[in-house]
N, C-alpha and C positions, 0 to 999 in steps of 0.2 A: 908241110909234111909232119906227120905225127913222129915224135921221137921214138926209137926202138922199144925202149922199156915200157912206155905207156902202150903202145901197140901190143906188146907181149902180154901185159896185165889184161888188157881187154880181151884178147884171143883166149887166154887162159880162164877167164870167167865165163866165156861162151856167150858175150853179150850178142844180141841179135845182129847177125851180119857184121858184127864189129862196128857198127855205126851209131851207136847211141851217143850223140854229140855232146850231151850234158855231162855224162860220165867222162868221156874222152876229154872235154874242157877242164873239169876238175882235175884229172890225173895229169894233164899237160901243165897245169898252174903249178902243182906240186913238183913235177919234173923240172920245171924252169926255175923253181926256188931251191933246187938242189935236196929237197926232202923225198924225191921219188924213190931213191935206194932204200932209204929207212922204211918207207910205206911198203915197198915190195918185200923187203925182207922180213917185217912183221907179219904181213899177210901170209907169206909162206909158212911162218911159225904157226899160225892159227889154223891153217888148212887142215891138218890132222883131226881137228875137232868135228869136221863134217865129212871126212872121206868114206866114212861107213855108211852113209845115207844111200839107201837104194834107189830111190827116185832121182833121176838125172836133173830134172827140172828144179826140184826142191834144193838139191845140192848145189846148183847154179845160183838159186835165189840166196841161199846161205853164204855162198862164197862172195857175192856181191855185198851182202850185209856186212860181212867180216872186213871187206875191203873198204867199205864205208867207215867202219870204225877206225881203221889204220889212217884213213885220210882225215877223220875228224880229229884224232890225236895229233896228227902232224899240223893241222890248221890251228889247233888251240895251243900248240906248243907244250903238251902234256906227255908224260911217259907212258907209253902204250904197256910197259911191263911192270908198273908200279903195283904192288899188292892190292891197294885199295880200289884200283881200277878193273880188277878181274871179273868181279861179279856181273859185269854187264854182259859177258859172252854167253853164259847159259840162258840168260834172260832173252837175248836177242834171237838165239837159236829157237827157243820156245815160241816167242811171239811171231817169227817169220814162218815157222812151221804151222802154227795155227791159222795164219793168214792164208797161206798155201792151201791148207785143207778146206777153208772157207771158200777160196776161189774154186776148188775142184767140185765141192758139194753143189755149188750154184752155177756151174758150168760157165765160169767167167774165163776170159783169156788169160792165159798164163805167160804168154811170150811176147807182149808187146813192149816196146821201147820204154814207154811211160811207166809200165809196172817196173821194169828192171831199174829204172832211175829211182823210183819211190823206195824199193828194196835197198839199193845202194845208199840213199839219203837217210833212210831210217838209222842205219849204223852211224852215220855222221851226226844225226840229231841225238842219238843216245849219248854220244860223247859230250856234246854241248850241254845236255842235261847233266851229266856227271860233273862237268866243269862248274856249272851253276850250283849243283846240290852240295859239293865237296868244298868249293873254294869261293866263288863269287858271292854267294849269298851270305856267307860268313863276314866277308869283307864289307858288305853293304849295310848288314844289320848288326 
């Protein structure tokens, strides 16, 4: 059974029928590692960045991408509120919006579970890149 907080996150992001198993598994792993509360709290702090988006589907995609960043920060054990990390949010919003518009122009499916996971994972991958760019690459070279 899904822990209540994970279920609430999934419902709040309007993931297709609440059944995207990859997103659910990611969130459950964080919940089980006691990071779920910090992910949920940070995600709720970020939501005002996208609440004025008129298109509901685009807003859902942006919410998923932001949830992905929160997940990525928790997985990499990085501070989601550090000033050096804040530059990624406008960039993610811009990129996801451009991708959404591309999907619309080309009449591609906007609501498949695979697309939802890719949008969520895009947020995670940005944090991994940030970790590499700011920290790991300097340690290695």
